[in-house]
N, C-alpha and C positions, 0 to 999 in steps of 0.2 A: 157684720163683717163688711169692710169696704170693698167695693168692686173697682176694677181698673188695673192698669199696669203696676207692677211691683218694681221699685227702684232699689237696686242693691248697690250700696256705696263701696268702692274699692279703696283700700287704704293706700299708703304711700308706695307699696310694692309695684315696680314697673311691670308692664305686661311683657310676657315672653316674646322673643322675636323668632321668626321662622329660620332666619339665617344662622341662629345660634344652635339650632337642633343638630345633634350628632348625625353623621351620614348613616344611611341604612347599610348594614354590612352586606357584602356580596357573598352569598352562600353558594354561588355556582362553582362547582369544582373545576379547577384549572387543569387541563390536560397537559402533562409534562412532556416535553419533546423526548423522543426515544431514538432518534436517528433512524427513521424508517428507511431512508434511501440506502444507507450502508447495510442495514439488516437485509433488505431485499437483494442488494448486490452480493452479499455473502451467501444467501440462499441460491442465487443464480450460479455463483461460482462453484458451490459445493454440491449442486444437484447432480446425482449420478443417474444416467439413463438406464433403463431396464435392459435385460438381455434381448428381449424382443425388439426394443427400440434400436439397440446397437446393430442387431441383425438386419433390421429394415434399412437403416442408413448405410450400412456396409454394402448390401445388395443394390441399393439405389445408386451409390457412388460407382460400383463396378459396372452396372448397366449403363450409366451415363457415360463412363469412360469408353465402354465398348461401342456405343452408338456414335460418339464423337470421333473415335479412331476410324471406324468404318466409313463415316461420312467424309472425313479428311482424305482417306485413301481413295475413295471413289472420286472425290473432287480433283485430286492431283492427277490421277490416271486419266480422267476425262480431259483435262487441260493438256496433258502430254500428247494425247491422241489428236486433239484439235489444233493446238499450237505448241509445239515442243519447247520453244524458248520460254513462253509464259509458264508452261507446266513445270519446267525445271526451276524457274524462279520461285514458284509457289512451293516446290519441294525444298528449296533452300530456306525459305521462311519457316516452313514447318519444322525442318531440322533445327534451326536456331531456337525456335520456341521450345522444342523438346529438350534441347541442351540447357536452356535457361531453367526449365523446370528441374532438371537434374542438379544444377548448381544450387538452386534453392533448397532442394531436398538434402544435399550434402551439407549445406550450412545449418539446416535444422538439426541434422545428426551431430554436427560438431558442437552446436549449442547445448544439446542434451548431454554430450560427452563432457563438456566443461562443467556443467552443473553436477554431474556425477563425480567429477574430479574434486570439486569443492567439498562435496559430501564425504568423499573418501578421506580427504585431508582432515576434516573435522573429527571423524571417527578415529583416525590413526592418532591424532594428537591427544584425544581423550584417553585412548587406550595406553599411550606412552606415559601419561601422567598417572593413570591408575596403577600401572605396573612399575612406575619409576624406572623406566627403561631409557637410559641416556642414548643408546645407539638408535633406538626407534625415534626419539625426539630429534636427533641430528638428521635422520632421514626425512622427517617432516619438514625441518627447516630447509633442507636442500630442495625439497619439492616446492616449498613456498618461494624460494629464490628463483627457481626455474619458472614458476607461474608468473612472476612479476618482472622477469628479466627484461622484457621488451617495453616496459612502461617507464618513461622518463620521470614521472611523478613519484616513483618509488626508489629512485636511484640513491638518495641520501639514506633512506632507511636500510636498503640492502648493504650499502657500504658500512654503515654503523654496525649492523648486525654481524657482518663478516669480521669486523675488528674486535668485537666483544664476545663472540660466541665461544671462543676458546677458554674464557675465564669461568664458564658455567660448568659446574660439576654434577648437576642433577637435572633430570628431565623437566621438572616444573620450572626451575629457574631459567633454563634455556628457552622454553616456550613462552615464558613471561617476557623475556627479552625480545623475542620475535614479535610478540603482540605489541609491546610498547614502541618498538622502532619501525615496524613494517605495517602492522594492521591498524594501529590507533589512528593514523592520519586518514585511512580509508573510512574508519568509523565516523569521523567528522564530516566527510563528504556524503556519506549515506544519511546522516542525520539532517543535513541540509536538504536532501531530496525529500525526506519525510516531512519536514516543516513546509516546504513549498507545496507539496501535495495536500497537506492538511489545510493550508490557507486557500488553495484553489477550490477544494471541495466545499469548505465552509462558505466561501463567497458565492459560488454557483447555487448552492442550495438556498441561501438566504435571498438572492436577487432574482433568480429565474423562477417564475411562478408556473411554468408549463408542467403538465402532468407527465410523470416518468422522466422528465428531463434531468431531475436530480439523481435518479437511479442510474441513468446512462452516464452522467458526468462522474458520479462516484465510482462506477465500475471502470470506466476508461482511465480516470486519474489514478486509481489504485493499480491497474494493470501497468500503466506507464511507470509509476513509482517503483513497483516491484521489479520491472525490467531494468530500470536504471540502477537500482540497488545491486542487482545481480551483476551488472556491468562494472560497478565500482569495485566489487570484490573479485572480479576476474571471470565472471560468467558472461556468456553472450546471450543477448536478449532475443532469441528466436521466437517465432510465434508459438510453436508447440511447447518449447521450454518455458516461456513466460506463462502460458496457460496452465501447464502442469505445476509450476511453482506457485501460481496464484491459488490453485485448488488446494495445494498442501498448506499454504498459509491460512486460508480461510477455514479449512477443515480443522486446523489446530485451534483457531479462535473460537469456532462454534463448539468444539469439544470441551474447551475450558470455560465456556460461558463468558468469554471476553467481549462478545458482540453485544454489549450493553454498557451504558454509561449513565451516571447520575451527577448530582451536585458535587459529590466528593471529587469527581474527575475534573470538573471545571472550576472548582473553588480557587486554585492558584491563579486562574486567569481573571475571574470575575471579582475576587475578593470576598466572596460570601455566597450564600445560597439564594440567588436571585433569579434562577432560571424561570420561575413562575411569573416574574414581573416582565419578562421579555416577550416580544411578539412571538407567535407560534413559529413563523417562518424563520425568524432570526435564531431562535433557540434550536430549531432543527439543524440550521447551518453549523452552529457551534458543536452540537453533538456529533454530527457527521464528520466534522473536522477532527474531533477528539478520537473517534473510532478509526479514522484514517491513520492517525498517529499510532494507534495500537497495531494496526495492520503493518505499518512500517517497521515497528520494533520487532514484530514476529518475522518479517521478511529479512531483517538484518540477522536475526538468530539463525535462520535457515540458510542464508547465503554466505555467512561468515566462514572463512576457512578454519578458524580456531574458535573453540567454545568460550563463552564469557565466564569469568569468575563471578561468583554469586553477588559480590558487592560492586561489580563493575558493569553489570547489565544496564543498558539505558532505560530510563524511566519514561513511560509515555506521558506522565503528568508534566515532566520538565519540558518535553518536546512540544506539548500542547501550549504550555505557557510561553515558550519562545516563539511559536508559530502564530498564536492568536492573541497574545497579551498586548501587543501594540495596538490592537483595535479598540482597546478600552482605556488607553492612557490619554488623558486630556493634556493640554499644554502645561498645566501646573505639574502633573505627574511626570511628564517627560523632562521638565526642567530640574527635577530632583535627582535624576539619575545621571 
């Protein structure tokens, strides 16, 4: 046997190239965005304090008010004894401050009353349709006219409603006329508020990397959106009223499992299931914007003076597409529309 190196001749087949090798598949699971900022904001808004917690904060507020009142009284009396003119000036300032607090409290009560008024109108309209009570429906229309009488943007609708209401012979037709002439323009304004809030939440979540900044932005944007929607429909956005309304809307979403979104929600915007191909932060922004749209639709249903018909309820998917769709249209896509 011959010793030495063995030469193996290769035929005409070319040697394989490293560049032609298929890429190694990425088996790392991709964490899909879930809208954590909006889910955290919903938990904050719907969290109910315990009885012990409410008792603690109630006693703390009462004690603080008593201490401040006693300190202010002693302060004013001391200055009256020392320098009467200065003391009485402080007394006037203190009285003006107390009067301002009373005005704020009265405005908050008025805001809660208007929200209750909208809720009562909605229930009265639903009951009139259910019982086919034309007299009750006319009473609801009269209350609607009184609610929007001082608003110039509803003048055309109120005039048109007054002209055509006599032709309606059933409760459902009369309320449908009121909805088309008086409430439908308000729906458009409320939808614009929802779209603006969805864009803002999506942009802040995607662009601001600070911890908890997206939660604060989502909560404040949704509070502002709900307050503006209430104002569109005739409610006043007081602090207590807006917070109560926000809790009701968020509780409804949590109870129905709507504080979750997936590819099916964003498919009209993205054109397909590509959330996994987006950056984590950008995907979270889209999901939070979509959830904001759902909150807006729920707020419209809660604040609207008339209930929606089943086929006329606004779709969150459509509002998401209108609010976020422009972010994904290139120049060619925009030229086609």
